[in-house]
GUBA-720971 format. One record per residue: x, y, z of N, C-alpha, C, CB in turn. Coordinates in steps of 0.1 Angstrom, whole numbers, padded with zeros to 4 digits, always signed. Atoms other than C-alpha are relative to their C-alpha. Glycine has a CB too. Layout:
XYZXYZXYZXYZ
...
END
This chain:
+0009+0011-0004+1358+1168+1202-0015-0003-0002+0001+0000+0012
+0013+0007+0003+1325+1156+1182-0011+0007+0011+0002-0017+0002
+0010-0002-0010+1297+1174+1204-0010-0005-0003-0004+0012+0004
+0013+0011-0003+1272+1151+1217-0015+0004+0000+0001-0004+0014
+0010-0002+0005+1238+1150+1201-0009-0011+0010+0001-0002-0015
+0006+0011-0009+1210+1141+1224-0005-0015-0014-0018+0008+0011
-0001+0016+0005+1191+1107+1212-0012+0001+0003+0010-0014+0007
+0021+0005-0008+1147+1102+1213+0002-0014-0007-0021+0012-0007
+0004+0008+0007+1137+1071+1203-0013-0009+0011+0014-0008-0005
+0006+0007-0007+1107+1050+1211+0003-0013-0001-0011+0001-0003
+0000+0019-0010+1109+1020+1236-0013-0003+0003+0009-0001+0017
+0008+0009-0005+1088+0994+1252-0014+0011+0011+0012-0014+0011
+0013-0011-0011+1075+1023+1280+0004+0019-0004+0005-0003+0026
+0006-0011+0005+1069+1052+1258+0012+0010-0005-0010+0008+0010
-0008-0004+0008+1096+1078+1245+0011+0004+0004-0004+0006-0005
-0010-0002-0006+1133+1078+1258+0007+0011-0010+0006-0013+0004
-0010-0014+0011+1155+1107+1253+0014-0003+0011-0009+0024+0001
-0020-0005-0015+1198+1104+1264+0004+0017-0004+0025-0015-0009
+0000-0009+0001+1204+1135+1271+0019+0007+0006-0013+0004+0005
-0010+0003-0005+1241+1144+1271-0003+0015+0007+0013-0005-0009
-0004-0007-0007+1252+1166+1300+0013+0012-0001+0000-0008+0007
-0007-0006+0006+1269+1200+1290+0014+0002+0012-0007+0012-0005
-0003-0005-0013+1284+1200+1326+0014-0011+0003-0014-0001+0012
-0010+0009+0003+1305+1168+1315-0001-0008-0007+0004-0005+0008
+0003-0006+0016+1320+1160+1286-0009-0020-0004+0023+0007-0012
+0015+0008+0006+1301+1119+1283-0007-0003+0007+0000-0010-0007
+0013+0010-0011+1277+1118+1308-0015+0006-0007+0001+0007+0023
+0006-0001+0010+1244+1113+1295-0009-0002+0019+0002-0011-0017
+0014-0001-0016+1209+1117+1316-0014-0009-0008-0008+0026+0006
+0014+0003+0006+1178+1095+1305-0013-0003+0005+0002-0011-0006
+0012-0001-0002+1144+1097+1306-0009-0006-0010-0001+0012+0003
+0012+0002+0002+1115+1083+1297-0015+0003+0000+0000-0004+0003
+0008-0011+0006+1085+1102+1287-0007+0009+0014-0013-0006-0011
-0002-0016-0016+1102+1132+1310+0003-0003+0012-0014+0008+0007
-0003+0007-0014+1103+1111+1337+0018-0004+0005-0010-0016+0000
-0012+0008+0000+1145+1105+1349+0002-0011+0005+0009+0006+0005
+0000+0017-0001+1156+1071+1347+0015+0000+0008+0001-0011-0019
-0016+0001-0003+1195+1072+1348+0006+0014-0004+0009-0013-0009
-0006-0013+0005+1219+1092+1349+0018-0006-0001-0003+0018+0014
-0013+0013+0001+1258+1075+1336+0007+0011-0011-0006-0022-0008
-0014-0002-0002+1289+1088+1334+0013-0005-0009+0001-0006+0011
-0007+0012+0008+1309+1068+1309+0019-0003+0002-0003+0004-0018
-0015-0005+0004+1346+1085+1315-0002-0004+0019+0005+0021-0010
-0001+0006-0012+1334+1077+1355-0010+0000+0005+0008+0003+0007
+0013+0007-0012+1309+1052+1366+0003+0002+0015-0001-0019-0002
+0004-0003-0013+1315+1061+1401-0007+0009+0009+0007+0000+0002
+0005-0011-0009+1303+1091+1401-0021+0005-0004+0014+0017-0006
+0016+0005+0002+1262+1091+1404-0003+0008+0003-0008-0012+0005
+0004-0011+0000+1243+1122+1398-0010+0003+0010-0003+0002-0011
+0014-0004+0001+1208+1115+1411+0000-0011+0022-0013-0008-0021
-0002+0003-0014+1204+1113+1452-0003-0016+0005-0010+0010+0008
+0006+0015-0002+1187+1080+1457+0013-0013-0006-0017-0001-0011
-0009+0008+0004+1213+1062+1435+0010+0001+0006+0003+0000-0012
-0013+0001-0017+1244+1074+1462-0008-0006+0010+0008+0018+0010
+0006+0012-0012+1220+1058+1487-0001-0017-0004-0017+0006+0004
-0006+0020+0001+1221+1024+1474+0008-0001-0005-0007-0012-0008
-0012+0005-0005+1251+1028+1467+0009+0002+0010+0006+0000-0007
-0004+0006-0008+1258+1036+1496+0005-0018+0013-0005+0007+0001
+0004+0011-0009+1243+1002+1510+0013-0008-0006-0018-0007-0001
-0011+0009+0009+1266+0991+1480+0012-0003+0004+0004+0005-0011
-0015-0011-0003+1299+1007+1498+0006-0013+0012-0007+0023+0011
-0005+0007-0020+1288+0989+1536-0001-0012-0008-0014+0002+0019
+0001+0013-0002+1285+0957+1524+0014-0007+0003-0006-0005-0013
-0012+0000-0002+1312+0936+1539+0012-0004-0010-0001-0006+0009
-0012+0003+0008+1348+0935+1527+0003+0014-0009-0003-0014-0009
+0000-0008+0011+1352+0969+1506+0004-0003-0011+0006+0008+0002
-0005+0003+0014+1361+0964+1471-0004-0014-0001+0016+0003-0003
-0003+0017+0006+1359+0923+1469-0015+0002-0011-0001-0017+0016
+0015+0007+0018+1335+0908+1438-0013-0002+0011+0004-0026-0012
+0012+0007+0001+1299+0902+1445-0007-0005-0008-0006+0004+0003
+0009+0004+0007+1273+0885+1430-0011+0005-0001-0001-0010+0001
+0005-0010+0003+1253+0908+1419-0015-0003-0007+0011+0006-0007
+0013+0002+0013+1209+0906+1406-0003+0010+0000-0013-0009-0001
+0001-0015+0001+1199+0942+1396-0021-0001-0008+0017+0009-0015
+0013-0005+0004+1157+0943+1392-0002+0013-0012-0006+0003+0012
+0001-0011+0003+1156+0971+1365+0012+0003-0006-0004+0007+0010
-0013-0009+0008+1185+0987+1342-0002+0008+0000+0005-0001-0011
-0001-0014+0005+1177+1016+1327+0012+0002-0010+0001+0011+0012
-0008+0000+0005+1209+1027+1320+0013-0001+0003-0002+0007-0005
-0021+0000-0014+1236+1009+1344-0001+0008+0005+0018+0002-0004
-0007-0006-0014+1243+1034+1371+0009-0007+0008-0009+0005+0009
+0000+0007-0004+1241+1011+1390+0010-0014+0007-0005+0000-0005
-0009+0014+0007+1257+0976+1376+0020+0011-0002-0012-0008-0025
-0015-0007+0006+1288+1004+1362+0002+0005+0018+0000+0017-0016
-0007-0003-0008+1292+1016+1393+0006-0009+0011-0006+0008+0002
-0010+0017-0008+1297+0979+1411+0014+0000-0007-0010-0021-0006
-0011+0009+0013+1318+0968+1382+0014+0010+0008-0004+0007-0026
-0009-0009-0002+1342+1002+1392+0009-0002+0016-0009+0014-0002
-0007+0005-0020+1341+0994+1430+0004-0012+0005-0012+0000+0013
-0003+0019+0000+1343+0961+1433+0002-0007-0012-0011-0010+0004
-0005+0009+0014+1363+0947+1404-0001-0015+0000+0017+0002-0002
-0001+0019-0001+1358+0908+1393-0015-0003+0005+0015-0008+0014
+0017+0005-0005+1318+0913+1409-0009-0007-0017-0012+0020+0009
+0012+0007+0010+1290+0893+1385-0011+0003+0000-0004-0013+0001
+0014-0007-0002+1261+0913+1377-0012-0003-0011+0003+0015+0000
+0015+0001+0006+1227+0901+1363-0007+0010-0004-0008-0005+0007
+0008-0012+0003+1208+0928+1350-0016-0002-0006+0008+0007-0010
+0010+0001+0011+1169+0924+1341-0008+0016-0007-0012-0010+0008
+0004-0013+0005+1151+0947+1320-0010-0004-0007+0011+0008-0009
+0018+0006+0013+1119+0941+1304-0003+0012-0010-0022-0003+0012
+0002-0014+0015+1121+0972+1277+0009-0004-0007+0004+0019+0001
-0005+0001+0015+1138+0954+1248+0009+0010-0008-0012-0003-0008
-0004-0006+0011+1141+0981+1229+0005+0009+0010-0009+0004-0011
-0014-0004-0009+1160+0999+1259+0009-0007-0001-0001+0002+0012
-0010+0009-0002+1183+0974+1264+0010+0004-0013-0006-0015+0002
-0008+0006+0010+1192+0976+1225+0002+0019-0002-0008-0013-0013
-0005-0017+0005+1193+1021+1229+0011+0003+0009-0014+0014+0002
-0006-0002-0012+1214+1019+1260+0019-0008-0009-0011-0012+0016
-0014+0007+0007+1239+0990+1241+0006+0011-0012-0005-0018-0009
-0008-0008+0011+1246+1012+1211+0002+0013+0005-0008+0002-0014
-0005-0012-0009+1247+1050+1232+0010-0001+0011-0011+0005+0007
-0006+0008-0010+1261+1034+1260+0003-0006+0004+0000-0001+0004
-0005+0014-0004+1281+1007+1258+0010-0006+0011+0005-0005-0009
-0011+0008-0010+1296+0984+1285+0016-0002-0007-0007-0019+0003
-0016+0004+0001+1332+0983+1288+0007-0016-0005+0004+0002+0016
-0006+0013+0002+1351+0949+1274-0002-0009+0016+0017+0003-0004
-0005+0002-0008+1352+0928+1304-0004+0009+0007+0010-0003+0000
+0007-0006-0016+1328+0943+1329-0007-0010+0010-0012+0011-0003
+0004+0008-0012+1313+0916+1343-0017+0002+0001+0008+0005+0014
+0011-0005-0001+1275+0927+1335-0008-0006-0016+0002+0017+0003
+0010+0012+0004+1249+0905+1320-0013+0008-0004-0003-0012+0013
+0017-0011-0009+1215+0928+1309-0007-0012-0011-0003+0028-0007
+0007+0010+0002+1190+0900+1303-0018+0012-0004+0003-0014+0017
+0017-0010+0000+1154+0912+1284-0008-0013+0011-0012+0001-0023
+0010+0010-0003+1130+0894+1309-0009+0010+0014+0010-0018+0005
+0007-0007-0005+1099+0906+1334+0011-0001+0014-0016-0005-0002
-0005-0002-0013+1117+0911+1373-0003-0008+0004-0002+0009+0007
-0001+0005-0008+1096+0892+1390+0003-0016-0002-0008+0004+0006
-0007+0014+0013+1103+0857+1360+0014-0006+0005+0006+0007-0018
-0014+0003-0007+1138+0860+1368+0003-0005+0010+0005+0009+0002
-0008+0003-0013+1142+0864+1401-0007-0009+0003+0003+0009+0012
+0012+0018-0008+1115+0831+1412+0013-0010-0013-0034-0002-0008
-0014+0009+0006+1145+0817+1385+0007-0003+0001+0006-0001-0007
-0015-0001-0006+1174+0825+1403+0002-0011+0006+0004+0010+0011
-0004+0016-0006+1186+0797+1419+0003+0000+0018+0018-0005-0010
-0001-0005-0017+1182+0799+1456+0018-0002+0008-0012-0013+0011
-0009-0002-0003+1213+0813+1477+0011+0001-0003+0000-0004+0004
-0006+0001+0012+1230+0821+1446+0006+0016-0003-0010-0007-0011
-0007-0019-0002+1239+0865+1451+0000+0001+0013-0010+0015-0005
+0001-0002-0011+1251+0883+1477-0011+0012-0003+0014+0003+0007
+0000-0011-0001+1235+0915+1469-0017+0001-0011+0016+0008-0004
+0013-0001+0013+1195+0919+1449-0004+0019+0003-0020-0016+0005
+0004-0015+0002+1186+0957+1437-0009+0002-0005+0008+0008-0007
+0009+0004+0007+1157+0963+1430-0006+0020+0002-0010-0018+0006
+0003-0010+0006+1146+0996+1408-0009-0001-0015+0012+0006-0002
+0009+0000+0007+1117+0988+1390-0010+0014-0004-0007-0009+0005
+0013-0009+0011+1093+1016+1370-0004-0004-0006+0001+0010-0008
+0005-0008+0015+1068+1017+1348-0006+0008+0005-0009-0006-0012
+0004-0010+0000+1063+1045+1343+0010+0007+0013-0016+0000+0001
-0009-0002-0010+1074+1064+1378-0008-0004+0012+0006+0014+0001
+0003+0016-0011+1053+1033+1398+0005-0008-0004-0013-0008+0002
-0001+0019+0001+1062+1002+1410-0006-0004+0000+0004-0010+0006
+0015+0011+0007+1044+0973+1391-0003-0009+0012+0006-0014-0016
+0007+0002-0014+1022+0955+1418+0005-0011+0004-0015-0001+0001
-0004+0010-0005+1039+0921+1412+0006+0000+0005+0002-0006-0004
-0012+0002-0006+1066+0934+1431+0006+0008+0009+0007-0001-0008
+0001+0000-0013+1056+0939+1462-0010-0007+0007-0002+0010+0003
+0010+0012-0010+1039+0911+1478+0007-0008+0007-0010-0011-0009
-0003+0007-0005+1048+0891+1501+0008-0012-0008-0009-0001+0007
-0012+0011+0009+1058+0858+1477+0010+0012-0006-0008-0010-0017
-0014-0006+0005+1077+0887+1459+0013-0003+0014-0003+0020-0005
-0010+0000-0013+1097+0894+1492+0009-0011+0002-0007+0000+0012
-0004+0012+0001+1099+0859+1499+0012-0010-0011-0011-0004+0000
-0007+0005+0007+1114+0852+1467+0016+0008-0004-0010-0004-0010
-0014-0005+0003+1140+0875+1465+0011-0001+0015-0003+0017-0006
-0008+0006-0008+1149+0863+1505+0012-0011-0010-0011-0008+0012
-0002+0018+0001+1151+0825+1492+0011+0003-0012-0018-0012-0005
-0014+0001+0010+1181+0836+1462+0011+0008+0010-0002+0009-0018
-0008-0001-0006+1200+0854+1488+0013-0013+0007-0006+0008+0006
-0007+0011-0004+1230+0840+1498-0001+0004+0016+0016-0002-0006
-0003-0005-0007+1238+0841+1540+0003+0006+0001+0002-0001+0003
-0003-0018-0005+1246+0881+1552-0008+0003-0011+0019+0009+0000
-0001-0004+0010+1234+0884+1518-0012+0015-0001-0001-0013-0009
+0013-0014-0001+1209+0923+1514-0008+0002-0011+0007+0017+0001
+0008-0002+0008+1181+0932+1495-0004+0014+0002-0010-0009-0001
+0003-0012+0003+1178+0967+1484-0009+0007-0012+0010+0004+0000
+0002-0009+0012+1155+0994+1466-0005+0005+0002-0004-0002-0009
+0004-0010+0000+1146+1020+1454-0024+0001-0003+0011+0005-0014
+0018-0008+0001+1102+1033+1463-0001+0018-0002-0009-0003+0018
+0007-0017+0001+1086+1065+1462-0010+0001+0001-0001+0007-0009
+0015+0005-0002+1056+1072+1482+0002+0021+0011-0005-0023+0012
+0006-0013-0013+1042+1107+1506-0006-0001+0007-0006+0011-0001
+0011+0001-0016+1025+1112+1534-0019-0002-0006+0002+0022+0013
+0001+0005-0013+1004+1096+1546+0008-0020+0002-0020+0002+0003
-0005+0012-0007+1028+1065+1539-0004-0017-0001-0004+0003+0014
+0010+0018+0003+1000+1037+1529+0011-0006-0012-0022+0001-0011
-0006+0013+0014+1022+1021+1497+0012-0003+0014+0010+0010-0022
-0011-0002-0008+1057+1030+1519-0001-0011+0013+0000+0016+0004
-0003+0010-0014+1044+1013+1554-0007-0013-0005-0007+0007+0018
+0007+0011+0002+1025+0985+1537+0013-0007-0003-0013+0001-0011
-0010+0009+0005+1061+0975+1517+0010-0007+0018+0012+0011-0013
-0007+0002-0010+1081+0976+1553-0010-0016+0007+0000+0016+0009
+0005+0010-0006+1055+0954+1569+0002-0015-0011-0015+0004+0005
+0000+0013+0005+1056+0929+1540+0013-0006+0001-0005+0000-0012
-0011+0010-0002+1091+0923+1537+0006+0002+0013+0010+0001-0011
-0006+0002-0017+1096+0923+1578-0006-0019-0003-0012+0013+0018
+0003+0012+0002+1073+0889+1565+0013-0010+0001-0008-0001-0012
-0012+0008+0007+1109+0873+1548+0014+0006+0006+0001+0002-0018
-0016-0002-0010+1138+0891+1569-0008+0007+0007+0016+0008-0006
-0004-0007-0013+1147+0903+1601+0005+0009+0007+0004-0004+0004
-0006-0012-0008+1164+0933+1603-0007+0008-0016+0022+0002+0007
+0005-0014+0003+1147+0966+1585+0006+0014-0007-0004+0003+0010
-0003-0016-0001+1163+1000+1574-0006+0005-0009+0015+0006-0001
+0006-0004+0011+1146+1028+1555+0007+0013+0001-0017-0001+0000
-0008-0005+0004+1172+1057+1541-0010+0012-0010+0011-0010-0005
+0011-0011+0005+1147+1090+1530+0010+0015+0005-0019-0002+0010
-0006-0015-0009+1154+1126+1534-0005-0002+0012-0005+0017-0006
+0005-0009-0012+1144+1143+1564-0018+0009-0007+0017+0015+0003
+0015-0005+0009+1112+1163+1543-0008-0014-0001+0003+0006-0019
+0013+0009+0004+1099+1132+1529-0005-0002+0010+0002-0012-0007
+0007+0008-0014+1098+1111+1563-0013+0008+0004+0011+0001+0015
+0009-0011-0008+1081+1142+1581-0014+0003-0009+0010+0016+0001
+0012+0000+0005+1055+1140+1550+0001+0014-0009-0013-0001+0013
+0002-0014+0004+1060+1172+1540+0000-0002-0021+0015+0012+0008
+0005+0008+0018+1066+1156+1499+0005-0015-0001+0010+0009-0016
-0006+0012+0005+1071+1130+1476+0012-0003-0001-0002-0003-0010
-0013+0004+0006+1099+1109+1470+0006-0009+0004+0008+0008+0000
-0007+0010-0004+1122+1084+1472+0008-0009+0014+0004+0002-0006
-0001+0005-0011+1129+1060+1497+0005-0012+0000-0009+0000+0005
-0012+0019+0010+1156+1028+1500-0004-0007+0012+0027-0002-0002
+0006+0009-0006+1142+1003+1518+0010-0012-0001-0015-0002-0004
-0014+0007+0002+1177+0984+1529-0011-0017+0012+0020+0014+0010
+0005+0008-0007+1161+0942+1543+0010-0009+0000-0013-0004-0003
-0006+0022-0001+1183+0908+1551+0000-0007+0018+0026-0003-0007
+0001+0006-0008+1190+0886+1576+0006+0000+0018+0004-0008-0008
-0010+0002-0008+1215+0895+1595+0002+0012+0002+0011-0007-0004
+0000-0018-0003+1221+0932+1614+0003+0006-0007+0008+0007+0008
-0003-0009+0012+1224+0960+1588+0009+0001+0005-0007+0010-0005
-0010-0010-0006+1249+0983+1593-0002+0015+0001+0011+0000-0006
+0012-0006+0001+1231+1008+1597+0004+0017+0004-0012-0008+0009
-0008-0009-0006+1257+1035+1616+0004+0007-0012+0012-0006+0009
-0006-0005+0010+1277+1036+1588-0011+0004-0012+0010-0011-0002
+0013-0010+0007+1247+1040+1566+0002+0015+0006-0019-0006+0005
+0002-0012-0005+1235+1070+1584+0012+0010+0000-0004-0002+0013
-0007-0012-0001+1269+1085+1587+0004+0006-0019+0016-0004+0011
-0006+0001+0014+1277+1081+1546-0015+0010-0006+0003-0022-0006
+0014-0009+0013+1237+1097+1539+0005+0020+0009-0030-0010+0008
+0003-0015-0008+1244+1126+1566+0006+0005-0007+0004+0003+0014
-0009-0008+0004+1270+1135+1546+0000-0002-0013+0013-0001+0006
+0004-0007+0011+1258+1136+1516-0006+0015-0005-0009-0006-0003
+0006-0013-0001+1250+1170+1495-0013+0008+0004+0001+0002-0008
+0013+0000-0004+1217+1162+1502-0005-0012+0009-0009+0001-0012
-0004+0010-0008+1217+1142+1533-0017-0010+0003+0009+0009+0015
+0007+0006+0001+1192+1117+1544+0003-0006+0015+0001-0006-0013
+0001+0005-0010+1180+1100+1573-0002-0015+0000-0008+0007+0006
+0001+0009+0001+1184+1064+1584-0011+0000+0011+0012-0006+0001
+0009+0003-0014+1150+1050+1604+0003-0017+0000-0021+0004-0001
+0004+0012-0005+1151+1017+1619-0001-0009+0012+0003-0006-0004
+0003+0009-0013+1148+0991+1652-0017+0010+0000+0014+0003+0018
+0013-0002-0007+1116+1012+1674-0001+0006-0008-0003+0005+0013
-0001-0005+0002+1118+1041+1654-0011-0001-0014+0011+0001+0003
+0008+0005+0013+1109+1025+1620-0011-0013+0000+0011-0005-0011
+0009+0005-0010+1085+1004+1643-0018+0006+0002+0009+0004+0012
+0012-0016-0009+1062+1033+1655-0008+0002-0018+0017+0025+0009
+0003+0001+0012+1065+1038+1616-0012-0004-0007+0008-0005-0002
+0002+0013+0009+1054+1004+1603-0013+0003+0008+0010-0016+0000
+0014+0011-0005+1023+0998+1633-0007+0007-0008-0007-0001+0018
+0019-0003+0006+0990+0996+1616+0003-0006-0015-0008+0021-0003
-0005+0003+0012+1005+0988+1584+0002-0013-0005+0011+0005-0002
+0002+0014+0001+0994+0949+1572+0004-0004-0016-0015-0003+0004
-0005+0006+0008+1014+0930+1549-0008-0002-0013+0005-0010+0006
+0012-0002+0019+1001+0927+1506+0004-0013-0001+0005+0013-0019
-0004+0006+0011+1000+0895+1488-0004-0002-0016+0000-0009+0005
+0001-0001+0014+0997+0889+1454-0016+0006-0005+0004-0015-0007
+0019-0004+0001+0959+0888+1455-0002+0013-0001-0009-0003+0013
+0003-0016-0007+0959+0927+1470+0007+0004-0008+0003+0006+0015
-0014-0007+0008+0991+0939+1452-0004+0013-0008+0008-0012-0012
+0002-0013+0007+0988+0977+1440+0014+0005-0003-0009+0011+0009
-0013-0011+0002+1014+1000+1425+0000+0008+0007+0002+0007-0010
-0006-0007-0015+1032+1023+1444-0005+0013-0007+0021-0001+0004
+0006-0011+0004+1014+1057+1439+0008+0003-0007-0004+0008+0007
-0006-0006+0010+1015+1078+1410+0008+0011+0009-0010+0006-0012
-0010-0012-0008+1039+1110+1421-0008+0014-0003+0018+0000-0006
+0010-0011+0011+1023+1145+1417+0002+0005-0009-0005+0009+0002
+0004-0005+0015+1019+1165+1387+0026+0008+0005-0024+0020-0004
-0014-0006+0003+1063+1177+1380+0007-0007+0016-0001+0022-0001
-0011+0005-0013+1076+1153+1416+0013-0006-0006-0006-0015+0011
-0017+0004+0007+1100+1137+1392+0006+0006-0020+0000-0021+0000
-0001-0002+0018+1098+1156+1355+0011+0011+0004-0017+0006-0011
-0013-0005-0001+1124+1176+1347-0005+0013-0010+0014-0010-0005
+0008-0009+0007+1119+1208+1326+0011+0005-0011-0005+0012+0010
END
């Protein structure tokens, strides 16, 4: 079999690189300007290399009716790790992926094409605009994994955005987002306060070292209008190779205490990560 060759190409967001994994025959790592964005194994789309991606997947797995098809709106595409995962773990799902970087879409289509009949539609558009144009009550799940470089854009952090996300969900639907922050968690705490204005239930999934302020890292925010499957999420994340903790209820309220919701006029991007936080050698 011909050896896979790394691919480098300028995309709208910077210099994209697709690098083959020497340990897995048809697996690739996508980086943009050195920051890891996605990992995809074409032979095994259910394999997720990144810890935060597995935590997002645990939320998908915990939705009612294991294996049943879902209508999913993905904000942020990258190399389509989570859409591919959902397509194989919940066959028949209808998934719409919003990715602002048109040249990145073209690169992924060329090097990492989707299989026929995947049920995944990729649309070049701004995430906030696409969300606001989505019909009310039309999706079961919104997955937000949008980073401009290594920062969540400001217009995806506000009360108005949170309310738009709540509006598109069906009864019982769930919003899940990949965020990043470090102590003193000004951004993360403001996001919890912000989404608390639009959703009745929240929980947060992150590694204990991140939650204790020992390092900058990813945190997965989960929001819904119904009770969340926190016990199941806690079991799954605790059993991961990189265990995480699920914060909810009074502990999450204490973590959020004193933080104020953010409106569009005052919204700012998530903080830049320290040098080397998400880089690769």
